[in-house]
DRENMI-717962 format. One record per residue (C-alpha): residue in one letter; x, y, z; residue number from 1. Coordinates in pm, 1 decimal, decimal comma, always signed. Each point is the difference from the previous one (the first is absolute). Example, Ala and Ser with C-alpha at 12.3 -4.5 7.8 and 13.67 -1.06 7.14 Angstrom:
// residues 2
<fivo A x +1230,0 y -450,0 z +780,0 torkol 1>
<fivo S x +137,0 y +344,0 z -66,0 torkol 2>
// end
This chain:
// residues 207
<fivo M x -3179,5 y -3766,1 z +681,4 torkol 1>
<fivo P x +269,2 y -234,9 z +88,3 torkol 2>
<fivo L x +230,8 y -130,0 z -244,8 torkol 3>
<fivo Q x +11,7 y -373,4 z -72,1 torkol 4>
<fivo T x +235,6 y -224,1 z -201,8 torkol 5>
<fivo L x -98,1 y -159,5 z -313,4 torkol 6>
<fivo S x +25,3 y -387,8 z +8,5 torkol 7>
<fivo N x +37,6 y -270,2 z -246,8 torkol 8>
<fivo T x -0,2 y -287,2 z +228,6 torkol 9>
<fivo N x -296,8 y -203,5 z -173,7 torkol 10>
<fivo I x +102,7 y +83,8 z -358,7 torkol 11>
<fivo T x +209,2 y -334,5 z -27,6 torkol 12>
<fivo N x -27,0 y -272,1 z -284,7 torkol 13>
<fivo G x -299,3 y -266,0 z +94,7 torkol 14>
<fivo N x -181,9 y +256,3 z +224,6 torkol 15>
<fivo V x -353,2 y +153,8 z -102,4 torkol 16>
<fivo I x +53,0 y +363,8 z -25,1 torkol 17>
<fivo Q x -256,1 y +181,4 z +170,0 torkol 18>
<fivo A x -122,2 y +327,6 z -65,9 torkol 19>
<fivo A x +149,8 y +165,4 z +307,7 torkol 20>
<fivo D x +348,6 y -124,8 z -133,9 torkol 21>
<fivo V x -16,7 y +246,9 z -257,5 torkol 22>
<fivo S x -212,2 y +275,3 z +112,7 torkol 23>
<fivo Q x +257,0 y +124,8 z +241,2 torkol 24>
<fivo S x +205,5 y +124,0 z -292,3 torkol 25>
<fivo I x -319,5 y +173,0 z -131,4 torkol 26>
<fivo D x -81,3 y +163,7 z +340,3 torkol 27>
<fivo A x +352,8 y +131,7 z +32,7 torkol 28>
<fivo F x -15,3 y +199,6 z -301,6 torkol 29>
<fivo T x -341,7 y +96,3 z +29,3 torkol 30>
<fivo G x +4,2 y +148,6 z +348,0 torkol 31>
<fivo V x -239,2 y -256,4 z +162,3 torkol 32>
<fivo V x +274,9 y -99,3 z +242,9 torkol 33>
<fivo G x +328,2 y +154,5 z +77,5 torkol 34>
<fivo Y x +271,8 y -208,9 z -92,1 torkol 35>
<fivo A x +392,6 y +21,9 z +23,0 torkol 36>
<fivo I x +129,6 y -69,2 z -337,1 torkol 37>
<fivo T x +378,1 y -29,4 z -96,1 torkol 38>
<fivo V x +107,2 y +31,8 z -367,8 torkol 39>
<fivo S x +296,5 y -101,3 z -151,9 torkol 40>
<fivo G x +53,1 y +124,2 z -371,0 torkol 41>
<fivo S x -207,3 y +292,2 z -129,5 torkol 42>
<fivo F x -363,5 y +111,3 z -68,0 torkol 43>
<fivo T x -125,4 y +131,9 z -323,4 torkol 44>
<fivo F x -289,0 y +234,7 z +55,1 torkol 45>
<fivo S x -246,8 y +125,3 z -256,8 torkol 46>
<fivo G x -263,0 y +255,8 z +70,4 torkol 47>
<fivo A x +25,5 y +288,6 z +290,0 torkol 48>
<fivo T x +224,9 y -44,3 z +295,7 torkol 49>
<fivo T x -139,1 y +299,0 z +225,7 torkol 50>
<fivo G x -309,9 y +33,6 z +190,0 torkol 51>
<fivo S x -160,3 y -150,3 z +289,9 torkol 52>
<fivo G x +26,3 y -401,5 z -18,1 torkol 53>
<fivo Y x +350,6 y +7,6 z -142,3 torkol 54>
<fivo F x +324,5 y +6,6 z +183,9 torkol 55>
<fivo A x +11,5 y +213,2 z +298,2 torkol 56>
<fivo N x +349,3 y +31,6 z +27,9 torkol 57>
<fivo A x +100,3 y +15,3 z -382,0 torkol 58>
<fivo V x +87,3 y +293,5 z -255,4 torkol 59>
<fivo S x -312,1 y +178,1 z +71,5 torkol 60>
<fivo S x -23,8 y -77,3 z +361,8 torkol 61>
<fivo S x +74,1 y +212,7 z +311,4 torkol 62>
<fivo R x +335,5 y -72,8 z +34,7 torkol 63>
<fivo S x +132,1 y -5,5 z -362,5 torkol 64>
<fivo I x +143,2 y +243,3 z -245,9 torkol 65>
<fivo S x -316,6 y +239,4 z +20,7 torkol 66>
<fivo S x -76,0 y -70,3 z +364,6 torkol 67>
<fivo S x +52,5 y +181,1 z +326,4 torkol 68>
<fivo Y x +358,0 y -180,8 z +56,1 torkol 69>
<fivo S x +135,1 y +57,5 z -354,0 torkol 70>
<fivo I x +175,1 y +241,1 z -254,6 torkol 71>
<fivo S x -297,0 y +239,3 z +26,2 torkol 72>
<fivo S x -82,1 y -80,0 z +395,3 torkol 73>
<fivo S x +36,0 y +222,8 z +285,9 torkol 74>
<fivo V x +324,8 y -110,5 z +86,3 torkol 75>
<fivo A x +138,9 y +2,1 z -363,4 torkol 76>
<fivo I x +123,0 y +213,3 z -284,5 torkol 77>
<fivo S x -303,2 y +211,5 z +0,5 torkol 78>
<fivo S x -26,9 y -4,8 z +381,0 torkol 79>
<fivo S x +15,8 y +232,8 z +263,5 torkol 80>
<fivo Y x +362,2 y -103,2 z +41,6 torkol 81>
<fivo A x +117,7 y -15,5 z -344,3 torkol 82>
<fivo A x +111,8 y +223,8 z -303,0 torkol 83>
<fivo S x -296,9 y +178,1 z -35,3 torkol 84>
<fivo S x -67,7 y +5,2 z +374,0 torkol 85>
<fivo L x -76,9 y +315,8 z +202,8 torkol 86>
<fivo S x +196,3 y -122,3 z +324,5 torkol 87>
<fivo S x +313,4 y -186,8 z -36,4 torkol 88>
<fivo S x +131,5 y +18,9 z -381,1 torkol 89>
<fivo Y x +126,4 y +214,3 z -282,6 torkol 90>
<fivo A x -302,2 y +206,8 z -39,2 torkol 91>
<fivo S x -65,1 y +36,5 z +379,7 torkol 92>
<fivo S x +122,0 y +245,1 z +254,8 torkol 93>
<fivo S x +373,0 y -35,7 z -110,7 torkol 94>
<fivo L x +109,1 y +96,8 z -333,5 torkol 95>
<fivo S x -298,2 y +221,4 z -108,0 torkol 96>
<fivo S x -62,8 y +131,2 z +360,7 torkol 97>
<fivo S x +52,9 y +351,2 z +126,1 torkol 98>
<fivo Y x +369,3 y -95,1 z +109,2 torkol 99>
<fivo A x +108,2 y -195,2 z -295,3 torkol 100>
<fivo T x +157,4 y +30,1 z -349,6 torkol 101>
<fivo S x -293,0 y +211,1 z -149,5 torkol 102>
<fivo A x -95,1 y +177,2 z +318,0 torkol 103>
<fivo S x +23,3 y +362,6 z +116,4 torkol 104>
<fivo L x +268,7 y -93,0 z +244,9 torkol 105>
<fivo A x +201,3 y -237,6 z -184,1 torkol 106>
<fivo I x +303,0 y -27,2 z -231,1 torkol 107>
<fivo S x -56,6 y -16,5 z -360,2 torkol 108>
<fivo A x +287,4 y -114,1 z -203,8 torkol 109>
<fivo D x +261,7 y +254,1 z +135,7 torkol 110>
<fivo Q x -192,5 y +246,7 z +187,4 torkol 111>
<fivo L x -244,1 y +78,7 z +295,4 torkol 112>
<fivo V x -339,5 y +106,6 z -191,9 torkol 113>
<fivo N x -254,6 y +239,2 z +76,8 torkol 114>
<fivo Q x +140,6 y +170,8 z +294,9 torkol 115>
<fivo Y x -11,7 y +369,5 z +95,6 torkol 116>
<fivo Y x +227,5 y +309,2 z +29,5 torkol 117>
<fivo D x -53,4 y +361,3 z +105,3 torkol 118>
<fivo N x +128,7 y +233,9 z -289,4 torkol 119>
<fivo G x -41,2 y +285,0 z +208,0 torkol 120>
<fivo S x -348,9 y +113,8 z -75,5 torkol 121>
<fivo A x -175,0 y -346,0 z -32,2 torkol 122>
<fivo V x -2,4 y -354,8 z +80,7 torkol 123>
<fivo L x +60,2 y -202,4 z -350,9 torkol 124>
<fivo P x +45,6 y -386,8 z -64,2 torkol 125>
<fivo A x +291,4 y -136,2 z -148,4 torkol 126>
<fivo N x +220,5 y -317,9 z -51,4 torkol 127>
<fivo F x +325,7 y +13,0 z +185,5 torkol 128>
<fivo K x +345,7 y -178,8 z -43,5 torkol 129>
<fivo F x +288,2 y +7,7 z +199,4 torkol 130>
<fivo V x +371,9 y +73,9 z +25,3 torkol 131>
<fivo A x +270,8 y -62,5 z +230,1 torkol 132>
<fivo G x +379,3 y -13,4 z +88,3 torkol 133>
<fivo K x +300,9 y +122,4 z +197,2 torkol 134>
<fivo T x +257,0 y +245,4 z -95,5 torkol 135>
<fivo I x +310,6 y +162,3 z +147,0 torkol 136>
<fivo M x -31,8 y +321,6 z +150,7 torkol 137>
<fivo T x +342,6 y +211,9 z -8,9 torkol 138>
<fivo S x +27,7 y +347,8 z +164,8 torkol 139>
<fivo G x -385,7 y +25,8 z +33,3 torkol 140>
<fivo A x -83,7 y -100,9 z -367,6 torkol 141>
<fivo A x -94,2 y -305,6 z -167,6 torkol 142>
<fivo T x -122,8 y -100,3 z -331,4 torkol 143>
<fivo S x -148,8 y -335,3 z -96,2 torkol 144>
<fivo S x +31,5 y -180,0 z -319,4 torkol 145>
<fivo V x -234,6 y +82,9 z -294,3 torkol 146>
<fivo F x -362,2 y -141,6 z +11,6 torkol 147>
<fivo P x -145,9 y +38,0 z -353,2 torkol 148>
<fivo V x -349,9 y -35,2 z +153,1 torkol 149>
<fivo L x +49,5 y +320,7 z +169,8 torkol 150>
<fivo L x +86,8 y +192,9 z -302,2 torkol 151>
<fivo G x -215,0 y +322,0 z +11,5 torkol 152>
<fivo K x -167,0 y -73,0 z +328,5 torkol 153>
<fivo V x -49,7 y +287,0 z +237,9 torkol 154>
<fivo L x +35,6 y -44,1 z +385,1 torkol 155>
<fivo G x -331,8 y +56,2 z +186,6 torkol 156>
<fivo D x -202,3 y -48,8 z -328,7 torkol 157>
<fivo T x +101,1 y -319,8 z -158,6 torkol 158>
<fivo V x +263,4 y -129,4 z +234,9 torkol 159>
<fivo W x +51,1 y -25,2 z +373,1 torkol 160>
<fivo I x +366,6 y -79,3 z +153,5 torkol 161>
<fivo N x +69,5 y -82,7 z +344,0 torkol 162>
<fivo A x +359,1 y -31,2 z +120,6 torkol 163>
<fivo S x +182,8 y -93,6 z +325,6 torkol 164>
<fivo Y x +332,2 y -94,2 z +181,4 torkol 165>
<fivo P x +24,6 y -386,9 z +43,3 torkol 166>
<fivo E x +201,6 y +88,3 z +306,4 torkol 167>
<fivo A x +142,7 y +320,4 z +121,6 torkol 168>
<fivo F x +273,3 y +160,2 z -145,7 torkol 169>
<fivo S x +328,6 y +39,5 z +186,2 torkol 170>
<fivo T x +23,7 y +342,2 z -24,6 torkol 171>
<fivo T x -324,1 y +185,2 z +124,3 torkol 172>
<fivo P x -241,9 y -308,1 z +48,7 torkol 173>
<fivo G x -356,2 y +134,5 z -26,5 torkol 174>
<fivo Q x +76,2 y +350,6 z -1,3 torkol 175>
<fivo S x -105,3 y +80,4 z -345,9 torkol 176>
<fivo L x -313,1 y -63,8 z -212,5 torkol 177>
<fivo L x -2,1 y -166,0 z -363,2 torkol 178>
<fivo K x -133,5 y +190,9 z -276,1 torkol 179>
<fivo V x -117,8 y -170,3 z -353,3 torkol 180>
<fivo N x -67,7 y +61,4 z -347,7 torkol 181>
<fivo V x -13,7 y -151,8 z -325,7 torkol 182>
<fivo S x +239,2 y +117,0 z -299,0 torkol 183>
<fivo S x -136,5 y +55,3 z -355,1 torkol 184>
<fivo S x +219,9 y -303,9 z -125,6 torkol 185>
<fivo G x -184,6 y -229,8 z +284,2 torkol 186>
<fivo Q x +254,3 y -1,4 z +294,1 torkol 187>
<fivo V x -93,3 y +11,5 z +357,6 torkol 188>
<fivo L x +158,8 y +298,4 z +156,4 torkol 189>
<fivo I x +63,2 y +10,4 z +372,4 torkol 190>
<fivo S x +178,4 y +284,8 z +196,4 torkol 191>
<fivo G x +61,2 y +74,6 z +378,7 torkol 192>
<fivo A x +281,3 y +143,4 z +205,9 torkol 193>
<fivo L x +342,4 y +53,8 z -129,6 torkol 194>
<fivo S x +136,9 y -241,7 z +254,4 torkol 195>
<fivo D x -215,0 y -275,3 z -84,2 torkol 196>
<fivo S x +168,9 y -290,8 z -181,2 torkol 197>
<fivo G x -118,2 y -351,5 z -17,6 torkol 198>
<fivo T x -272,4 y -222,7 z -166,1 torkol 199>
<fivo V x -340,6 y +126,3 z -35,5 torkol 200>
<fivo I x -317,6 y -196,9 z -109,5 torkol 201>
<fivo F x -284,7 y +82,5 z -177,0 torkol 202>
<fivo T x -337,3 y -128,3 z -100,4 torkol 203>
<fivo G x -254,6 y +188,8 z -266,7 torkol 204>
<fivo T x -333,3 y -31,2 z -132,3 torkol 205>
<fivo Y x -97,9 y +167,9 z -351,8 torkol 206>
<fivo I x -287,5 y +2,5 z -214,3 torkol 207>
// end
């Protein structure tokens, strides 16, 4: 129904007050006619404030606290884009996904979890950690500093090391192969030809 405006035009001293002069107010609050009402101050209600016949856009309305546009709405805290969402939130395809923190392909604290290696007879799962560094080779021999995490590790079983020259040696460039091992004290051991002298770099994985 079209909105109308309440009027007190005829309610003045000396006039005879007609029924129509006061019935507008009754009609406005009983829904007989739609009126635009502006209120200053406050209302005090007793009884229910929900259900049909009450404020369509108030506390229980379709656009309020429990509405489809509010805290529990489809675009709010519990929505498909919020904290409990399945698409773009913390519980989504990010942190708990197959590529995230708790995933089989992810970093959990300081290790790469649930990867696999061949122990010579079977493929087994393990959590991998890493070491890396550089050391000086003199006359074909190089020994790294001690890595406490490599104590007791066995090359090929619980640790794997690769070593290379960052640049060609000045003596016999590219003509020797490097061999690697791990000492019982946790040092990376690298050997080459007796003529090899210079910096070598290494990377390692251990379980």
